[in-house]
Each structure stands twice: as structure tokens, then as C-alpha cells.
N, C-alpha and C positions, 0 to 999 in steps of 0.2 A: 617443244614448248606444249605439244599436245601431249606427249610421253612424260613428261613432268607433271601437269595435270591430273592425267589419268591415276599415276603413281600417287597424288596428292589425296586424289578422290578415295582411293583405295586404301591408302594410310588412313584416311579420316574415319573410314568406315570401320576400321581395324581396332582405331581406338574408341569410336562411339560403343562397338559391342563390346569393350573390354570394360569401359568405363559402366557397362549398363551390368555386367556379369563380373564385374572385380571381386565382388566379395565373395561369391563362389570358387573363383581361381585362387584366392587367398587361401581360403577355406581347403581345396583338394592340397594344396603345396604342403598345408599345416599335417593334412591327414597323412598324405604320402612320406614326410619325415617322422613324423610320431609312428607310424608303424613298423617302419625300419628299426626305430629304437626299441619300440614291443618286440620284435620278431628275432631277436638275436641270439634265441636258442628253441630246440624243439621243444614242442607243446606237449608234454609228459601227463600221464595218466594213471592212477593209482589202480592197481588190479582189484582188490577188494578192499572195503573197509571195514579192517579188522585191528585187531592190536594181539600180542603174544601177552601170554599168561605170565602170572609170576613162578609159575610149575616149569621146570629144567628136568632134562634127560641127558646122560652124559654120552657124548659122544665117544663110542668104542670103536673096535677096530672096524667095522662095516655098518652103519646105520645109512636106512634109507629113508626118502621122504617122497610122496608121490604129489605134482604138481600139475596143472593143465591149465590153458590161455583161452582169454574169451578174444584176443587179437592176434593180426598174424605177425605183428613184430613186437617183440619184446625189448627192451631196453635194460633192463638190468632185473637181479632177482635180488630179495628182501631176505636176511635170515636175522638172528638176534643171538648171537653165539658169545658164552662168557668165556674168559680168558684162564687157564689156573697159573696162579703164582707158584705153582710148585713144580712147574713143569721147568725142564732145560732148554738150551737155545736150540738144541739139536731134536727137539722134539715139535712136530707138527703136524697140521690135519688137511688132507686134500678134501676139495669141494668141488664135484663135477656135475654138471647137468648131462643127462644121460637120455639117447633114444633110441629104445632097440639095440642095447648095449653099442652104440657110437655115441662116443663123448663130445658135445656140441661145444662145452665150456668147461676149463678147468681152471683153478687157483690153488695156490699153496698159502696158508698161514699158520704161525708158529702159535704153540699152545701157550706161551707164556707173555705172549704180546697183545694188550688190550684193544680191540676192534674199535673203530669209531664210528659213532652212533650217527650217521650222516643219512639216515632215510628221511622220510618226510616225517616233519614234527619230532626229528631226533629220533626216531623207533627204527630198530635194527640197523644192519649195517648194508650197505648198497653198494653191492658185488654187479662191476660195470661189464655188459655184457658186448664182445666185438669192439672193443674200442670206443665207446660210445655210436657205433655205427648203428647198432641193435640189432637183432638175431631173429632171422625170419623161422616163424615155426608154425606147425599147423593148429587151427581152435579147435580144441574140443577133446584134442588127442593128450593122453596120459604120458608125463614124462617121469621121471626120477632124480630124485637131489640124493645124492652117494655122496658119504663123507668117509673116509677113511683116516686112520691114526697109526703111526708106529709108536706114541706114547704109552709108558705102563700105566698099569693101573695106580689110580690115587693121580696122576696127571693128565687125564681127560680132560677136555674142555667140556662146557656144559651149553645144550641148545636150549632155547624155551619153546613151550609147545604152545597150542592153540586150548581153548577150554575142551575140548574133546581128549587133550592127551596127545594129539600126532604133531611131531615137529612144526614150530609156526614158521610158514612162508608167504611169501607176497612175490608180485612184479610189480613194476612198472612200464606201463606200454608208450611207446612212440607213438603217439598219436597222430600229432599232426608235424611234420617235418617242418623247420623253419621256414624253408623258402615258397611253400605250399601257405604257411601260417601268415607271411606278408602279404600275398596274392589276397587271400581270403580277407584280411584286414582291411588292406586298401579299397578292395571289391565291396564290403559289407559296407564300410563309413562311407564312401563316396555316393553309394544309391540311397543312402541314409539324407545324406547331406543335401543329394540334388532335390529331396523329395521336400523338404523344410524348407529349400530356397525357395521350390515352386512354389509351395506353399505361400510363402511371402511374397513373392513375384508376381502370383496372378492374382492374388487379392488386394494387388495395391494399384490395380488397376483404375481409372478414372469411373468407368460404368462397374464396373465389378468390387469397389472398394469396401473390403470387408472392416468391421471396429475391430480394434485391438482384442477384445475379449473372445472375437470369434477366433482371431490368430492366434490367440494362447490355448483356446479349447483344441484347435485341431493338434497343434505341435504337440500339446501336453497327452493326447491320446497317442500320438506315435511313441513318444518317451517313456510313458506310464509302462504301455504296451511291451517296448524291449526291458524294461527295465525289471518288470513282471517274470519275465522267461529267461533272461539272461543271468539275473541274478540266482544262484544254486537254491533248491529247497532248504527252508530254517538258518539261511546265511544272512538273516539280518538279525541284529541284536534282542538276543531274548528272543525270536522268533515262535522256536519251540514252544516256548512257555507260554505265549499268547495265542498258538496255535491249541494247546493243551485248555487254555483258559476259555476261548470260544467255544471250544467242543464241549467244555464244560456246562456253560451258560445255556447250549443249545441243549443240552441234555437236562437241564431243571435246576444246575447249581449255580444258582444266582450267585452267593458269595462260597468262596474256599473256606473249607473247614480248619478250624485252628491250626490242625498239625500240616496244613499246607499241602496236603496229599490228597488227590482226585482218581477216583477206579475210572479207567479208560480202557480200551482195546490195549493189549500189551505191544502191537505195532502201529500204535499212531503215529509216533516216530519213526518210520521206516527204515531210519537210517543209525548208524552206529554212533558215529560222531558228527552231531547237527553243525555245530560250527565250523566246521572244516570238509563241510560236505562239497563235493565237486557236480559239475554238470555230466560228468560221465557217469559219476556213482548214482547220479537220478535218473538218467536213463538206462541206466543197468537193471537198476530195480524198479522201472516203472510201475512195472505191471502186480500190482498188490493189492488184495483187499482187508479191510478191517477184519481182524481175527473176534471170535467170539471170548476167547480168552482174556483173560482181566489182568490189569495190575496195577498199582499205585504210582504215579508220576507228581513228585514234589514241585510247587509252583507258587511258593509263599511269596515271592517278589511278586507275582502278578496279581496277589490277593488286593495289592493295593491300588489296583485299578476298579473302577465300578462298572458294571455290567453296559451302560448306556456307551462308556467308550469304547466300544466294539460293535455299534450298530448297522455299520456297515458291513464287517467280516461276518458278523450275522445272518444279514439278510444275504450275504454271498455263501458261506457256508452251509444256510438252511435251504438254499435255491437249490443248490448243486446235489446235496445230499438225498435229495428226492429221486436222483437218478443214478448216482456211483455212490460207493464205498473205498474208491481207491482214495487213499489219504492225499496223495500227490496231487491228484484232479484237484478234489476238496480246497488244497492250500492255493494251487495256481489260480482257481476260480474266485477265490475270496479275495488274493489279492487284486485281481485285473477288476473285480467289481467295486473294491474298496478303493481301488485308483481312481476309478471312474467317476465315483460317487463324491471323492473328494476334489477331485477337478470340478465337477458340476458345480459345486457351490462356490469354489474361487472363480468360477466362471462368473457367477453373479456379482461376486465381491469386486471384479474388475469393473464389471458393467456398472455398477450404482455408486462405488467410490468416486467422490465427485472431485478428486485430483490424485497425484501421484501413481496413475495407473500404469503407467511404463516401469516404473519403480517395485509397484507390486508384482508386475507381471514377472521381472527378472527374479525378485527374492524369492517367488515359487517355482522359478525354472531351474534355482540353484540344485545340483547334483544330488546334495544330501536330503533336501528336501522331496524330490520325486524317489528319491530311494525309498523313502519313508511313507508316501502316500502309496508305494507300488508294494507295500508290504502288510504283514498282519499285527504291526504295531501300532497301539494306540495313539502315539505322537503325531503320527499323520493326521488323525481328525482333530488332536487337540490344537493344531497350527489353523485348520480350517477354524476353527470353532472361534479362536483368538482372533483371525482377520476376519470372519463376520461378525462379531461384536464390534470390534472397532471400525468396520464399514458400515453399520449400522448406524453409529452414532454421528460418525461423517454426514453421513445419506440425509439423516432428518434433521439435523442442525442445518444443512445450506439446503435443503428443499425449501421452496416458496408454502407448500402446503404444509398444514399441521397433521399431526399424527391421527388416524382413526383406531377404532377398535382392533382392528387385526394388526396393526404394526405393534401395537402397544402389546397383545398379545406373544407377538413374535419377540419383542424387546425380552419378557418374561422366560419364553423358551429357551431362547440362545442364552441368556444371564444362568438356567439351571444346569446346560451343557457343562459351560464353561466352568461352573464352581463344583460339578462332579465330575468330571473328565478326568484333567490332572490338577489336584487343588493348588497346586503351587502358583497357578495362574489366574486364579480367582481376584486377584486385584486388580487384574484388568477390568473387570467388571464397573471399576469406580470412572472406566471412561463417559459411562450415559450422564456423568455431572456437566459434562459439555453443554449436552442438549440444552437449547433455551426451554425456559419455563412455559413460553405461551405455544411450543411445539406439540405440547401436550393439552392445549385448549384454552388455559387460562395459567397466572401464577400460582395458584393455589394447588392445581391439579398438578403441575409440574413438579412442584416442591414435594406434594404426596407419593406421585409415582417416582419419583428419582430416589427420594429416602426409602421406599419400599423395596427398591430393585437393589439398594446398595445392602438392606438389610437381609435381602431374600437370599444375594449372593454369600452374602456373610454365613447365615444360619445353613444353606444348605452346605456349603464348604464345611462350617464345623460338624456338620451331621455326618458327613462322609469321612471325615475326620476322626469321629469318634467310632465308628464302624472299624475303619482300617488300623486304627491304633491297637487293635488287640493283636496285630500279627506284628506288630513292630518288634517285639521280643526277640521274634523267629527271624529278624533281617539282621543282616551283619552290621555289628554297632549299635543297632536299635535298641539293644536292653537297656543301655544308660539313658534314653532319649529325656527323661525328667532331670535327669542332672545336668546334662549339656544344655536343657533350657534355664534352668535355676541361673548358672555358670554367665549365662549370655547376658541375662538380667541384671547381674552383680558387677559383673566386667565388663561394659558394654565396648569401651576403647579396645581393651585386650582383641574383643571379637572382630572391630574392624580393622586394626591390625592384621589379624589372622587373614582376614578377606582379602586386606590388598596382599599382602605376601603370596596366597594361593594363587590369586590372578596373574601377579606377575611372573611367577614361577611357571604357569603354564598358557601363557598368553599365546604362543604359536601354535600349542597344541589344539587349544580351545579355537584358534582363527581358523585352520585347516578342517577341524573337526565341524566347523558351523558352515562352512561352503563345499568341501568337497567329500571329507572322509578321514580316516578310515572308512570303508565301506563293510559289506558282509557283516560277519559277527565281530565288526571293530579289527580285523585282521587281515583285511584287503587293503593293501596300502595304495596311495593313488597319488602319481607324481606331481612334486609339490608346484611344478612349473603350471600344471592344471588349476592349482588355488591362486596363483599369482594372475592368470588370465582371466577366471572369473571373478576376483576382487577387482580387476582392472574394469571388466564388463559393466560391473555394479556400480562402482565409481563413476565410471562413465554415464552411465543412464543418469544418476543422482543428480550429475553436474548439469547435463541438458535440459532436466527437469526444471533444476533451479535455474538456470539461463533464460525458458521459456517465462517462466512468472518473473521475473527478475525487476519490473515494471508494478507489481503489485503488492502493497503493504502486505507484512507476514506479522500473523496474529500472534503478537509475544504473549500473552497469557495461556491459549491453547498451547501453542507450541512447548511453552515449559510444563505446563500440567502434564501433557503427555511423557515427556521426558521424565518428570518425575515420578509418575506410576512405573515407566520402564525401566528405571533405577530400583524403584523400591522391588520390581519383582526380580531383577538380578538380584538384590539380596535375600529375596524369600527363595531362589534356586540356592543359593551357596547356603544359607541356613538348614534346608530341607535335607541336601545332602551332608553337612554337618551331623544333624540329630540322625539321620535316617543309616547311613553307610560308614561313616570315620570313626572307627574303632579306636578307643581309648583304654591303655592298659595299666597307664599311672595316674599323673594327675591331670585333670582335662586342660590345665593350663599351658601343658608341656607337650599339647599337640602342634606338629612342627606345620602341618597345611591339612586342607579340607580334601577327603578322598570321594572319588565318583563323579565328579562333576564333569560334563563332556559337553563340547562345542555347541551340540545341536541341540540342547536344552533352550539354547538362546534363539532357535529360528524364528519362534512365533514373536518374539521382541523386535527382533531386525527392521521389519518391516515398518511397525509403529514407528520405531524411533528415527528412521530414514523419512517418510512419510510425513512426520510432524516436523522437519524441516521447514516444507513446502505448505504448511497450512496458513491459507489468505485471510484475511479480513473478510473478505466476500469473493465470490467467484464469477460475479458478472465481467461478460465479455473476455473470459476467459480462455485461452488458446494455445494447446501447447503444440509443439513441433512433432512431427512424426517419423520423417523420412531417417532421421539418425538414428532414433530410439527403434525402428525396426531393424536397422542394422544391428544395433547391441541385441536384440532379441536375438536375432540371426545367431550370433557366435556364442549365447547363453545355450543354445540348441545344440551350437557345434561343439562346446565344450562338451556337454554331456553325452555324444557320440565318443568324444575321446576317452570319458570317463569309462564308457562301457567298454571300450577295447582293452582299456586298461584293467579293468575286472575281469573279461576274459581270459585274458593272458596271466591275470596273476592267480588263476586256479589251476596253472600246471604245476605239478610237484616238483 
């Protein structure tokens, strides 16, 4: 009996410990299996970010090209060689990698057989060394690529050269073997998961219980920092354009010239292919200083963003530029400062919004949302401003006190940024109609300020549109903007059908882009399983919050007014992309779908729509459960950790 009792007590202790830490256990299991999935192959890195030119030289009897390596393990050699259709099947070319007359690798190719373009991004032919095991070499040592042929004149293959006229070659390095990669992924994710779990665990004790906005702040600081440095430089949608735009504003170019060209240091973007840049490429080229040599860069697409859209980016770059001229440091510091500033405003929004706090937290922890905040894109700040205006309207509507001059002034400041940052969201300004007139001091004052506020938003938006419209002619599809607007006005039902068709054709893509990605320059695919998981977390959070206030009456009028604003904003997004980006080659009525819409454009609308379903008639005695929602917050953070691992492995060539 004594033994049974001891066993039972120990079992109870184990069950108690498991119950307390089960969320972490589940997380570690998920991390383990997802890491094994990601680490199915070696992590490869491209030796140099260069492309072959269109110029070629004949591979005659004996052609040599020099190559050196920056790693001790080479996975493959890249060359771009064109076949010769005139050659016979008996004519061939030998390719050898030679060190001091010692042949390290050799292969034979037939001159009349086209080579597969299986290099990174379809550039060049990948000659695999040592059966994918890699080849050990000396870093910095000069090797030779020797090509010989038995072909007669006129039957030679041709090799593409670089910009200096030498035969173009590149290498792929075996940076991290897959066994080590799996261990690194598991270890890294486990450490971050334990840190976040610890934040939630130790801030939920009775004596140290932190409010949810503080928890959000702590978790966001961790995640924003990780996204800042794990997403390669310029590997965010249009980030190189935003970077040039911020640099231009900082140096006095508040508006982009009509040509779209800005004069900047020629190495302001110190990588050859920004949208495919990798961490390896960034690290290899990190030690660079801005040159005094200038060049023109066309950023006409960024001209549509107002200078105030970049207020945090300007603060970050302006501060950092006092100490360094390294473009990478300027970029990463601006990312970090922008992410922290946006997170700080969201912290205040979560603190002051009277309900829907957990929903707002999870929406703001969506991977796509954090990735935008931790970048130079103006979209992160746009999301923050939309949420700030929405929070302000709800806060002053449900607080007992009337608004003073400071709050009224704040309202106009928020409306100014809302209307001038990304104009398509200006309609969110109509949310101030929900504020009771008496909150302004009297019915007449309320009527005056709300009318003035709506007019202010409209006029500010129209004013910036007037400026931005000058650039539309230089954007894809923008040259026919007036004709498109006229066609929509005269054929409204056709346009409704076009929007409906576009929505259903792309609904799955929009959903994925809204929640998780693709990230990077929209070329880092995120596993769709993570999209499903974060969607579950979001829906579960909404369900819990809905259940926690089921005894309270929902304000039907406010709820549907917010829903209407969200719907109108969606229509504006579709219309903006139709006018600005959808090219029309013939009759406008023959347009098959609207081009350029991305799910991330709906991010600012998502929390408004979800929280609208929770709007109560009053908040007296309103109490929302926290334990389940803290679990959902943990899993939202966990999914971000998995997404970051996904991003890292996706950067392998």
C-alpha cells in the first residue's frame, strides 16, 4: 500500500508538472518535427551575387578561367554554356577544375546537346562536385576551370562571360550540412520558445501579473528583433525602393521627381539582386561604405507614398547616419527602430481599446504583420495608424469623461496621418462618426468636430491624390486611369462582377498572404500548414472573446457601421489596384481580373472587422477570460518562430 501511495504521489506530481508546462511540451514536439521537415537537405549558399552577361566566347581547343573560393567546402560549379546545333554527336567538350595540374573534378558534355539551366533562379548549369558530397578546397587559393574540345571550327560551344569579358563562373557552397542544420533549427527555436513561454509564465503569477499589453510588448520586441535580422537586407516587398525613398527624403527630396529618378550613391543598394539577396551575401558584403560616386535610381512606385509615411524610418536612418555610412547598418537600424516604434503605438492601442484586446494582440502578431513592421515598408506604419484611429474612436466612445482639447487635437493628428499615408484607408476616418456628440462637450460641438474631421480626412486624401496622380502615368496600368474611372461609373454592375470574380479566383492566395506570406520580396514561400495553424489561433481567440461576453448585448448599429466601413475599404483597395496596376490592352470591359492585389493589403481591415463583432452596448462589468487567450498568444508567437525557421531554410539556393 505504501509503495502504491508513493507511486501515485509521484505520478500526481508528474501530471501536475506536465499540466503546468504542457503548452511548452507541445511546442517543442512541433518544433522538433517541423525542423526535421525543413532540414531535408544541406544549406547551400551562392558564392557571389552576379549574373552572366549576354556576351559569349567560343570554347576552342583549350580555354582557361580562374576561380577562387571563400569557403572550404564547395558544393557545385556554375557555368553558362550554350550548345552548338551544328556539332555532331561525336564532338564533345571536357570541363575540369584544376589545382596545380591536379584534376579535382572533370565532366564531359556533348557539343550538340543543350545543357539544363538548373542553377539558382534558372541561371547557368549546375555542375555538381563529388556526387553532392562537396569538394574540400583552400579558401582564397586560385584554381582553374579548364575547358578542352575535340570539335572542329564552327562546331564550338560558347561560354557566357562576365562584365569584364572573362568566362563567367560561380560556385555554390555547402554552408551547413543537413545534420547540423537540423540541430541548429531545433536549438534556436527551442531557446526562443522557452523565452516566450517564460515571459507568459512568470508574468501570469498573482503577485507579478502583467497586463496583456505588457506581454504583447515583450513578445513583440523579441519577434521584431528576429525578423529584422533574419530576413535578408532588401528582401521585403519593394524594400530597396523604400530605402532609396527614405534616403532621398532625408536628403531633402520630399517629393520624387516626375521622372521617378533620384540621384543617390551608386552603392546605396550594395547587392546586385536585392529581391534574391541572402544572409550569406549580406554577411560577405557587409563591410561597405557609401560612395561619393552618384547614380540615378528609379523609384516611381514609391513616389505615391507621402513623406510622413516614413516618419519612423526617417528617425531611424537619420539617427544612425550620424555615426555610420554603411548602408547595411542604415537599413537594419532603421528596420529595428521602425519596428519598435510601431510596436509601441500598438502597445498603447491594446492598453486603451476597451474590448477585443486579445484579438488585436493576435492580429498584430500575425507573421505578415510583424514582417511588415520590421521593415522599411510604409505598410507597417499604415496598419498602426488605422488601428490607432479605430482604438481612439472606441476609447473615447466608451470612457465616462468627455474629450478635452488634447484628445480632440490628437484626433485630428491621427486623421491627418491616416489620410496621407496610404490614401486607400482614408475611409477608416469615418469611424469617428461613432463617437457620441456629447463626448465633444455638447451636441453642437460634436456635430461640428465630426463633420470637420470627415471633411479634413477627405480633403487631405484628395490633396495627396492630386500630388500623387502626376506619377500615375509612369506606373503599370496607370496611364489609362481616367478612362477606367469613367468606365466604372457608367458600368457599376460590370465592376461588381469583376471584383467578385477576382476575389474568388484568388481567395486562397489572399488568405495566405494576409496571415503568413509569402514573405521576403514575395518569393519566400511559407509552409501552408503554418497558415492553417495561425488561422486556427485567430479563430479560437475570437471564439473565446465572443464567449466571454455572450451575456452582454452587442450594439447592432455600431457593429454594422464598422462592417460597412470595412466593406467600402475593400472596394477601395480593389479599385485602387484596378486603376493603378491593371493594364488594359483593348476594351476595358474585356478585363479578366484585377491585377496587383495582395492579401497583406487587408491587414489593417482584419482587426476592425473581427473586433466589430464584439462591440457591446456598454462595458460595465465586462470581464474577459485570460488563461485560454494567453495560450493562444503563446501559439501565435510559436508560429512566428516556425515561420522564421522556414524563412532561414528558404534562403538556401
